[in-house]
N, C-alpha and C positions, 0 to 999 in steps of 0.2 A: 504494500500500500504506500502511495507517495506521501511525503511529509508536508506537502502543500497542495491545496486544491487548485489554485491558479499559479501559473508561473509565467515568466516573460514569453516563453515559447508558446504557451497555450493561447495567449492573446493574439498571436500571429495566425491562428486558425479562425475560420468562420464561426465554428461552434463556440470557441472560447471567447471571441469578441462579442458575439451575440448574447452569450450568457452574461458577460460583463455589462452590456447595455441593459439587459433585463434587470439585473441586480441593482445597478446604479439608479435606474428609473424608478423601480419600486421603492427603494430606500428614500429617494428624493420626494416622491409623491407622499409617502407616509410621514416624513418629517415636516414637509411644507404644506401638505394638504392641497397641492396644485394638481388639477386634473386637466392637463393640456398636452397635446401631441408634440409641442415643440421640445419638451424635455427629453423624450427618447431620441428625437432626431438630433438634438444638440449633443447628447452623449455619444451617439453614433458618429457624428462629425468629429468630435474630440478624439475618440478612440482611433478613428481612421486617420486623422491628421498626425497623431502621435506615432502611429505605426509607420506611416510614410516618412515622417521625419527621422525616425530611428533607422529606417532602411536607406536614408539618403536620397529619397525620391521626390523631394519638394523643391528642386532647383529649376523646374520648368513649368510652363503653363499646363502642359499635358499631365505632369505629375499631380497638379492641383485638380484637374478634371477627374483624374482617377480617384483622388481622395473623395470628391463629392459623389462619384458613382459608388465607391465602396461604402460610403456613409448611407446612401440610399439602400444598398443591399443589406447592410447591417440593421437598418431600421425595419425593413420588411421581414428579415429573419427573426429579429427580436420580437416584433409584434405578433408574428405567427406563433412563436414559443409561448408568449403571454396568453394569446387567445386559446391555444390548446390546453394550457394549464387551467385557465378559468372555466372553460367548457367542461373539462373533466372533473372539476371540483364541485360543480353545481348539480343538484339532483335534476333529473329530467322534469320538465313541466313547471319549474319554479317560477313564480311571478316576480317581476321586477318592481320594486317599490317606487313610488313617485316622490319627487322633491329632492332637495339637497341632502345627501347622507354623508356620513363620515366614510372616508376611503379606506377600505381594508388594504393591507400590504400587498396581497395577491389578488388584484381585481383587473377587469378588462380596461384597456387603454381607450377603446372605442365605445363611446356611450351615446 
């Protein structure tokens, strides 16, 4: 068993980076109570930019276009992970309550 759940090498994979976006977004939403889609995209952009900078790929316009495309891919992957987790956690046929409610840590990003 590894002694770390996340490593620098795991952030370089799609699964590791999407997991990091999911964890950061859920923690941010829980701490701040903000339910907006800009948060997961901002974390996706941040992780994509840090990865490109660490690889030395941010010295051209093409490199930055790839950063944005990778951020979009991370956002889509992380939102898919989130929706699958939320769908699996809810009983079938459960009704959605009306009005502003407190955000649970693991809840859908799309409302």
